[in-house]
LUMNU-814459 format. One record per atom (N, C-alpha, C): residue number from 0; residue in three letters; atom name; x, y, z. Coordinates in Angstrom, 2 decimals. Atoms other than C-alpha are relative to their C-alpha. Layout:
NUMAR/NUM/ALA/CA/X/Y/Z
...
REM end
This chain:
NUMAR/0/MET/N/0.25/1.26/0.09
NUMAR/0/MET/CA/-72.50/169.31/244.26
NUMAR/0/MET/C/1.58/-0.92/0.24
NUMAR/1/GLU/N/-1.40/0.40/-0.13
NUMAR/1/GLU/CA/-68.94/168.46/243.61
NUMAR/1/GLU/C/1.14/-0.10/1.10
NUMAR/2/LEU/N/-0.71/-0.41/-1.02
NUMAR/2/LEU/CA/-67.75/170.09/246.53
NUMAR/2/LEU/C/-0.08/-1.10/1.57
NUMAR/3/LEU/N/0.55/0.92/-1.02
NUMAR/3/LEU/CA/-69.96/168.04/248.95
NUMAR/3/LEU/C/0.41/-1.49/-0.32
NUMAR/4/PHE/N/-0.21/1.95/0.07
NUMAR/4/PHE/CA/-69.18/164.48/246.97
NUMAR/4/PHE/C/1.52/0.35/0.98
NUMAR/5/ILE/N/-1.61/-0.03/0.01
NUMAR/5/ILE/CA/-65.16/165.59/247.76
NUMAR/5/ILE/C/-0.28/0.04/1.97
NUMAR/6/LYS/N/-0.25/-0.52/-1.18
NUMAR/6/LYS/CA/-65.89/166.83/251.62
NUMAR/6/LYS/C/-0.91/-1.67/0.43
NUMAR/7/SER/N/0.55/1.18/-0.76
NUMAR/7/SER/CA/-67.88/163.31/251.96
NUMAR/7/SER/C/1.10/-1.25/-0.22
NUMAR/8/MET/N/-1.21/1.24/-0.26
NUMAR/8/MET/CA/-65.12/161.22/250.93
NUMAR/8/MET/C/0.92/-0.09/0.61
NUMAR/9/ALA/N/-1.46/-0.55/-1.05
NUMAR/9/ALA/CA/-62.36/163.00/253.22
NUMAR/9/ALA/C/-1.01/-0.09/1.08
NUMAR/10/LEU/N/0.15/1.04/-1.37
NUMAR/10/LEU/CA/-64.55/161.78/256.15
NUMAR/10/LEU/C/-0.26/-1.10/-0.17
NUMAR/11/LEU/N/-0.41/2.04/-0.20
NUMAR/11/LEU/CA/-64.82/158.38/255.38
NUMAR/11/LEU/C/1.08/-0.35/-0.25
NUMAR/12/ALA/N/-1.62/0.36/-0.23
NUMAR/12/ALA/CA/-61.05/158.19/254.59
NUMAR/12/ALA/C/0.15/0.30/1.73
NUMAR/13/ASP/N/-0.19/-0.44/-1.41
NUMAR/13/ASP/CA/-61.10/160.16/258.08
NUMAR/13/ASP/C/-0.87/-1.00/0.96
NUMAR/14/LYS/N/1.29/1.47/-0.65
NUMAR/14/LYS/CA/-63.76/157.47/259.29
NUMAR/14/LYS/C/1.09/-1.38/0.23
NUMAR/15/VAL/N/-1.16/1.52/0.13
NUMAR/15/VAL/CA/-61.58/154.43/258.17
NUMAR/15/VAL/C/1.70/0.11/0.47
NUMAR/16/ALA/N/-1.16/-0.11/-0.96
NUMAR/16/ALA/CA/-58.10/155.89/259.39
NUMAR/16/ALA/C/-0.02/-0.27/1.26
NUMAR/17/GLU/N/-0.38/-0.53/-1.35
NUMAR/17/GLU/CA/-59.14/156.76/262.76
NUMAR/17/GLU/C/-0.65/-1.65/0.69
NUMAR/18/ILE/N/0.21/1.84/-0.41
NUMAR/18/ILE/CA/-60.68/152.94/263.09
NUMAR/18/ILE/C/1.02/-0.61/0.00
NUMAR/19/LEU/N/-1.23/0.58/0.28
NUMAR/19/LEU/CA/-57.49/151.53/261.82
NUMAR/19/LEU/C/1.39/0.36/0.98
NUMAR/20/ARG/N/-1.44/-1.08/-1.15
NUMAR/20/ARG/CA/-54.85/153.92/264.34
NUMAR/20/ARG/C/-0.98/-0.84/1.29
NUMAR/21/VAL/N/0.38/0.63/-1.32
NUMAR/21/VAL/CA/-57.28/151.99/267.18
NUMAR/21/VAL/C/-0.43/-1.22/0.32
NUMAR/22/TYR/N/0.22/1.12/-0.11
NUMAR/22/TYR/CA/-58.20/148.55/266.19
NUMAR/22/TYR/C/0.71/-1.01/-1.16
NUMAR/23/PRO/N/-0.10/0.99/0.51
NUMAR/23/PRO/CA/-56.31/145.82/264.52
NUMAR/23/PRO/C/-1.43/-1.12/-0.81
NUMAR/24/ILE/N/1.96/0.46/0.83
NUMAR/24/ILE/CA/-59.47/144.86/261.56
NUMAR/24/ILE/C/0.11/-0.54/-1.04
NUMAR/25/CYS/N/0.34/1.03/1.32
NUMAR/25/CYS/CA/-60.10/142.28/258.77
NUMAR/25/CYS/C/-1.06/0.83/-0.56
NUMAR/26/ASP/N/1.49/-0.48/0.93
NUMAR/26/ASP/CA/-62.04/143.31/255.81
NUMAR/26/ASP/C/-0.76/-0.16/0.24
NUMAR/27/ALA/N/0.93/0.32/-0.32
NUMAR/27/ALA/CA/-65.15/141.87/256.79
NUMAR/27/ALA/C/-0.39/0.93/1.10
NUMAR/28/CYS/N/0.44/-1.02/-1.22
NUMAR/28/CYS/CA/-65.10/143.75/259.91
NUMAR/28/CYS/C/0.19/1.08/0.35
NUMAR/29/LEU/N/0.15/-1.16/0.26
NUMAR/29/LEU/CA/-63.87/147.02/258.87
NUMAR/29/LEU/C/-1.53/-0.02/-1.20
NUMAR/30/GLY/N/1.08/-0.13/0.80
NUMAR/30/GLY/CA/-66.69/146.56/256.22
NUMAR/30/GLY/C/-1.49/-0.17/0.50
NUMAR/31/ARG/N/1.10/0.10/-0.82
NUMAR/31/ARG/CA/-69.62/145.59/258.76
NUMAR/31/ARG/C/-0.09/1.56/0.50
NUMAR/32/GLN/N/0.20/-1.62/-0.90
NUMAR/32/GLN/CA/-68.90/149.20/260.45
NUMAR/32/GLN/C/-0.63/0.70/-1.13
NUMAR/33/PHE/N/0.27/-0.40/1.02
NUMAR/33/PHE/CA/-70.12/150.62/257.08
NUMAR/33/PHE/C/-1.17/-0.91/-1.12
NUMAR/34/SER/N/1.07/0.51/0.68
NUMAR/34/SER/CA/-72.85/148.66/255.89
NUMAR/34/SER/C/-1.56/0.40/-0.46
NUMAR/35/LEU/N/1.06/-0.56/0.91
NUMAR/35/LEU/CA/-75.34/150.97/254.87
NUMAR/35/LEU/C/0.23/0.43/-0.87
NUMAR/36/LEU/N/-0.68/-0.33/1.68
NUMAR/36/LEU/CA/-73.20/152.10/252.26
NUMAR/36/LEU/C/0.28/-0.55/-1.23
NUMAR/37/GLY/N/-0.33/0.70/0.98
NUMAR/37/GLY/CA/-71.97/150.44/249.47
NUMAR/37/GLY/C/-1.15/-1.41/0.09
NUMAR/38/THR/N/0.99/0.52/-0.36
NUMAR/38/THR/CA/-75.27/148.27/249.45
NUMAR/38/THR/C/0.59/-1.12/-1.18
NUMAR/39/GLN/N/-0.70/1.61/1.35
NUMAR/39/GLN/CA/-74.79/144.45/246.86
NUMAR/39/GLN/C/1.43/-0.12/0.11
NUMAR/40/THR/N/-1.22/-0.63/-0.11
NUMAR/40/THR/CA/-71.46/144.76/248.38
NUMAR/40/THR/C/-0.12/-1.37/1.31
NUMAR/41/THR/N/-0.81/0.72/-1.46
NUMAR/41/THR/CA/-70.01/141.87/251.16
NUMAR/41/THR/C/0.64/0.43/0.61
NUMAR/42/ASN/N/-1.00/-1.05/-0.98
NUMAR/42/ASN/CA/-68.52/143.22/254.68
NUMAR/42/ASN/C/1.56/-0.62/-0.99
NUMAR/43/THR/N/-1.42/-0.60/0.19
NUMAR/43/THR/CA/-65.39/142.31/252.94
NUMAR/43/THR/C/0.55/0.38/-0.99
NUMAR/44/GLN/N/-0.45/-1.38/1.20
NUMAR/44/GLN/CA/-65.32/144.00/249.93
NUMAR/44/GLN/C/-0.18/1.25/-0.20
NUMAR/45/ARG/N/-0.21/-1.67/-0.69
NUMAR/45/ARG/CA/-66.48/146.89/251.63
NUMAR/45/ARG/C/0.95/0.15/0.61
NUMAR/46/GLY/N/-1.21/-0.44/-0.85
NUMAR/46/GLY/CA/-63.82/146.82/253.68
NUMAR/46/GLY/C/1.59/0.19/-0.77
NUMAR/47/TYR/N/-1.10/-0.35/1.19
NUMAR/47/TYR/CA/-61.04/146.13/251.25
NUMAR/47/TYR/C/0.15/1.22/-1.01
NUMAR/48/SER/N/0.40/-0.79/0.81
NUMAR/48/SER/CA/-62.57/148.81/249.12
NUMAR/48/SER/C/0.68/1.25/0.53
NUMAR/49/LEU/N/-0.56/-0.82/-0.48
NUMAR/49/LEU/CA/-62.17/150.97/251.96
NUMAR/49/LEU/C/1.53/0.80/0.13
NUMAR/50/LYS/N/-1.25/0.41/-0.47
NUMAR/50/LYS/CA/-58.63/150.03/252.84
NUMAR/50/LYS/C/0.80/0.42/-1.73
NUMAR/51/LEU/N/-0.24/-0.94/1.10
NUMAR/51/LEU/CA/-58.21/150.99/249.05
NUMAR/51/LEU/C/0.06/0.87/-0.33
NUMAR/52/TYR/N/0.37/-1.19/0.03
NUMAR/52/TYR/CA/-59.50/154.21/248.78
NUMAR/52/TYR/C/1.23/0.45/0.72
NUMAR/53/LEU/N/-0.62/-0.45/-0.72
NUMAR/53/LEU/CA/-57.70/154.96/251.90
NUMAR/53/LEU/C/1.51/-0.13/-0.57
NUMAR/54/THR/N/-1.43/-0.16/0.46
NUMAR/54/THR/CA/-54.23/153.78/250.38
NUMAR/54/THR/C/0.44/0.80/-1.08
NUMAR/55/MET/N/-0.26/-0.84/0.91
NUMAR/55/MET/CA/-54.76/155.48/247.03
NUMAR/55/MET/C/0.03/1.37/0.45
NUMAR/56/GLN/N/-0.03/-1.56/-0.97
NUMAR/56/GLN/CA/-55.82/158.94/248.94
NUMAR/56/GLN/C/1.45/0.36/0.13
NUMAR/57/MET/N/-1.15/-0.14/-0.88
NUMAR/57/MET/CA/-52.54/158.46/251.15
NUMAR/57/MET/C/1.06/0.11/-0.88
NUMAR/58/HIS/N/-1.36/-0.24/0.94
NUMAR/58/HIS/CA/-50.14/157.85/248.11
NUMAR/58/HIS/C/0.02/0.88/-0.89
NUMAR/59/LEU/N/0.18/-1.60/0.66
NUMAR/59/LEU/CA/-51.46/160.93/246.53
NUMAR/59/LEU/C/0.08/0.97/0.61
NUMAR/60/ASP/N/-0.55/-0.90/-0.88
NUMAR/60/ASP/CA/-50.86/162.92/249.89
NUMAR/60/ASP/C/1.22/-0.53/0.36
NUMAR/61/ALA/N/-1.33/0.45/0.04
NUMAR/61/ALA/CA/-47.59/161.21/250.16
NUMAR/61/ALA/C/0.56/0.81/-0.86
NUMAR/62/GLN/N/-0.99/-0.62/1.88
NUMAR/62/GLN/CA/-46.04/162.89/246.54
NUMAR/62/GLN/C/-0.27/1.52/0.29
NUMAR/63/GLU/N/0.39/-1.68/-0.27
NUMAR/63/GLU/CA/-47.51/166.29/248.04
NUMAR/63/GLU/C/1.77/0.67/0.44
NUMAR/64/LEU/N/-1.18/-0.69/-0.30
NUMAR/64/LEU/CA/-44.53/169.04/248.64
NUMAR/64/LEU/C/0.09/0.48/1.12
NUMAR/65/ASP/N/0.56/-0.70/-0.81
NUMAR/65/ASP/CA/-45.91/169.73/251.88
NUMAR/65/ASP/C/0.56/-0.97/0.98
NUMAR/66/GLU/N/-0.42/1.60/-0.97
NUMAR/66/GLU/CA/-43.60/167.52/254.31
NUMAR/66/GLU/C/-0.97/-0.29/1.25
NUMAR/67/ASN/N/0.60/0.30/-0.54
NUMAR/67/ASN/CA/-46.12/167.79/256.82
NUMAR/67/ASN/C/-1.10/-1.37/-0.15
NUMAR/68/LYS/N/0.80/0.80/0.72
NUMAR/68/LYS/CA/-48.37/166.25/255.01
NUMAR/68/LYS/C/0.09/-1.59/-0.22
NUMAR/69/LYS/N/-0.70/1.60/0.22
NUMAR/69/LYS/CA/-46.35/163.47/253.79
NUMAR/69/LYS/C/0.32/-1.08/0.38
NUMAR/70/ALA/N/-0.05/0.84/-0.71
NUMAR/70/ALA/CA/-45.26/162.43/256.72
NUMAR/70/ALA/C/-1.19/-0.77/0.80
NUMAR/71/GLN/N/1.12/-0.17/-0.29
NUMAR/71/GLN/CA/-48.54/162.34/257.90
NUMAR/71/GLN/C/-0.79/-1.37/-0.57
NUMAR/72/ALA/N/0.40/0.92/1.16
NUMAR/72/ALA/CA/-49.72/160.11/254.69
NUMAR/72/ALA/C/0.74/-1.17/0.35
NUMAR/73/ILE/N/-1.02/1.23/-0.36
NUMAR/73/ILE/CA/-46.55/157.80/255.34
NUMAR/73/ILE/C/-0.86/-0.55/1.14
NUMAR/74/GLU/N/0.58/0.58/-1.73
NUMAR/74/GLU/CA/-48.01/157.28/259.10
NUMAR/74/GLU/C/-0.89/-0.89/-0.36
NUMAR/75/THR/N/0.83/0.61/0.42
NUMAR/75/THR/CA/-51.13/156.28/257.50
NUMAR/75/THR/C/0.16/-1.32/-0.19
NUMAR/76/LEU/N/-0.30/1.49/0.88
NUMAR/76/LEU/CA/-50.29/153.63/255.33
NUMAR/76/LEU/C/0.83/-1.16/0.62
NUMAR/77/LYS/N/-0.45/1.18/-1.03
NUMAR/77/LYS/CA/-48.14/151.89/257.56
NUMAR/77/LYS/C/-1.03/-0.34/0.99
NUMAR/78/VAL/N/0.90/-0.26/-0.66
NUMAR/78/VAL/CA/-50.99/152.13/259.71
NUMAR/78/VAL/C/-1.19/-1.42/-0.77
NUMAR/79/ILE/N/0.67/0.55/0.44
NUMAR/79/ILE/CA/-53.26/150.65/257.20
NUMAR/79/ILE/C/0.50/-1.58/-0.80
NUMAR/80/ALA/N/-0.75/1.60/0.18
NUMAR/80/ALA/CA/-50.43/147.85/255.84
NUMAR/80/ALA/C/-0.07/-0.59/1.41
NUMAR/81/GLU/N/-0.26/0.49/-1.48
NUMAR/81/GLU/CA/-49.86/146.96/259.68
NUMAR/81/GLU/C/-1.52/-0.73/0.78
NUMAR/82/LYS/N/1.01/0.63/-0.27
NUMAR/82/LYS/CA/-53.09/146.70/261.20
NUMAR/82/LYS/C/-1.54/-0.08/-0.60
NUMAR/83/GLY/N/1.08/0.42/0.58
NUMAR/83/GLY/CA/-55.01/146.40/258.41
NUMAR/83/GLY/C/-0.22/-0.83/-0.49
NUMAR/84/ASN/N/-0.46/1.11/0.99
NUMAR/84/ASN/CA/-53.30/143.68/257.14
NUMAR/84/ASN/C/-0.14/0.38/-1.64
NUMAR/85/HIS/N/0.36/-0.99/1.10
NUMAR/85/HIS/CA/-53.67/145.68/253.51
NUMAR/85/HIS/C/1.30/-0.05/-0.69
NUMAR/86/PRO/N/-0.73/0.41/0.65
NUMAR/86/PRO/CA/-51.27/144.20/251.04
NUMAR/86/PRO/C/0.52/1.13/-0.99
NUMAR/87/PRO/N/-0.11/-1.36/1.29
NUMAR/87/PRO/CA/-51.58/147.25/248.39
NUMAR/87/PRO/C/1.01/1.04/0.78
NUMAR/88/ALA/N/-0.22/-1.04/-1.03
NUMAR/88/ALA/CA/-50.78/149.67/251.34
NUMAR/88/ALA/C/1.76/-0.46/0.24
NUMAR/89/ALA/N/-1.79/0.58/-0.52
NUMAR/89/ALA/CA/-46.92/147.62/252.25
NUMAR/89/ALA/C/0.78/0.09/-0.92
NUMAR/90/GLU/N/-0.95/-0.09/1.63
NUMAR/90/GLU/CA/-46.42/147.45/247.97
NUMAR/90/GLU/C/0.35/1.98/0.42
NUMAR/91/VAL/N/0.16/-1.27/-0.26
NUMAR/91/VAL/CA/-47.17/151.31/248.34
NUMAR/91/VAL/C/1.66/0.59/0.87
NUMAR/92/LEU/N/-1.33/-0.20/-0.86
NUMAR/92/LEU/CA/-44.83/151.45/251.33
NUMAR/92/LEU/C/1.26/-0.16/-0.66
NUMAR/93/GLY/N/-1.25/-0.06/0.78
NUMAR/93/GLY/CA/-41.93/150.28/249.55
NUMAR/93/GLY/C/0.69/0.68/-1.26
NUMAR/94/LYS/N/-0.37/-1.04/0.80
NUMAR/94/LYS/CA/-42.24/152.05/246.92
NUMAR/94/LYS/C/0.32/1.84/0.50
NUMAR/95/LEU/N/0.12/-0.72/-0.43
NUMAR/95/LEU/CA/-42.19/155.28/248.59
NUMAR/95/LEU/C/0.77/0.11/1.03
NUMAR/96/ILE/N/-1.28/-0.55/-0.64
NUMAR/96/ILE/CA/-39.45/154.28/251.35
NUMAR/96/ILE/C/0.30/-1.67/-0.65
NUMAR/97/PRO/N/-0.58/0.86/0.37
NUMAR/97/PRO/CA/-36.91/151.61/249.67
NUMAR/97/PRO/C/0.17/-1.05/0.86
NUMAR/98/ASP/N/-0.58/0.58/-0.50
NUMAR/98/ASP/CA/-35.89/150.16/252.25
NUMAR/98/ASP/C/-0.73/-0.28/1.49
NUMAR/99/ALA/N/1.33/0.54/-1.18
NUMAR/99/ALA/CA/-39.38/149.69/254.31
NUMAR/99/ALA/C/-0.30/-2.09/0.11
NUMAR/100/ILE/N/0.05/1.23/0.44
NUMAR/100/ILE/CA/-39.97/146.01/255.25
NUMAR/100/ILE/C/-1.09/-0.69/-0.62
NUMAR/101/SER/N/0.77/0.87/0.90
NUMAR/101/SER/CA/-41.62/143.71/253.03
NUMAR/101/SER/C/-1.68/-0.19/0.26
NUMAR/102/HIS/N/1.27/0.11/-0.70
NUMAR/102/HIS/CA/-45.41/142.99/253.71
NUMAR/102/HIS/C/-0.16/-1.57/0.34
NUMAR/103/GLU/N/0.06/0.85/-0.63
NUMAR/103/GLU/CA/-44.57/139.74/254.44
NUMAR/103/GLU/C/0.55/-0.53/1.01
NUMAR/104/GLU/N/-0.67/-0.28/-0.77
NUMAR/104/GLU/CA/-42.06/140.66/256.42
NUMAR/104/GLU/C/-1.06/0.08/1.21
NUMAR/105/GLN/N/0.77/-1.12/-0.95
NUMAR/105/GLN/CA/-44.51/142.37/258.55
NUMAR/105/GLN/C/-0.64/-0.87/0.42
NUMAR/106/THR/N/1.12/0.68/-0.68
NUMAR/106/THR/CA/-47.03/140.32/259.12
NUMAR/106/THR/C/0.49/-1.16/0.00
NUMAR/107/GLU/N/-0.64/1.66/-0.88
NUMAR/107/GLU/CA/-45.10/137.03/259.44
NUMAR/107/GLU/C/-0.58/-0.79/1.29
NUMAR/108/GLY/N/0.00/0.28/-0.86
NUMAR/108/GLY/CA/-46.60/135.41/262.22
NUMAR/108/GLY/C/-0.95/0.66/0.82
NUMAR/109/GLN/N/1.06/-0.71/-0.67
NUMAR/109/GLN/CA/-48.98/138.32/263.32
NUMAR/109/GLN/C/-1.14/-0.08/-0.63
NUMAR/110/LYS/N/1.55/-0.02/0.14
NUMAR/110/LYS/CA/-52.26/137.34/263.69
NUMAR/110/LYS/C/-0.56/0.79/0.94
NUMAR/111/PHE/N/0.93/-0.91/-0.90
NUMAR/111/PHE/CA/-54.97/139.57/264.98
NUMAR/111/PHE/C/-1.45/-1.33/0.20
NUMAR/112/LYS/N/1.16/0.38/-0.36
NUMAR/112/LYS/CA/-57.88/138.33/266.39
NUMAR/112/LYS/C/-1.25/0.57/-0.77
NUMAR/113/CYS/N/1.33/-0.42/0.69
NUMAR/113/CYS/CA/-61.02/138.41/264.19
NUMAR/113/CYS/C/-0.85/-0.11/0.69
NUMAR/114/TYR/N/1.26/0.28/-0.61
NUMAR/114/TYR/CA/-64.45/138.94/265.62
NUMAR/114/TYR/C/-0.92/-0.42/-0.53
NUMAR/115/SER/N/1.22/-0.01/0.70
NUMAR/115/SER/CA/-66.66/138.37/262.66
NUMAR/115/SER/C/-0.10/-1.37/0.11
REM end
C-alpha cells in the first residue's frame, strides 16, 4: 500500500512539473487541471498546494549526493519559481544558490496571462 502511495505521488509531481515546464500558469489554473482530486478545496488552494508539494520534493532532491538528480531538482525549482510564479520555490533556490535572483526581482514586471 505504501509503495502505491509513493508511486502515485511521484506521478502527480511529474505531471505538475510537466505542465509548469510548458505553460506559465497561476495557482487557480493549475488547480483546475486536478479538480477531481482534493475535493472541498478551491482551484487556487489546490494549485498552490501542488506547487508547494513539488517545491518540497525538489528541495529534498536537491540535497541528494547524485549531481544529476541535484541539477534536475534545481532546474525544476527554477521552473516552479518562474513559470509558476511561486515565492516558496524562489526562497528555496535562494538558500540553495545564494547568488540566485530574488523572487521579487525575478517576477517584477513579469505578468503572464491567466486564462481563468
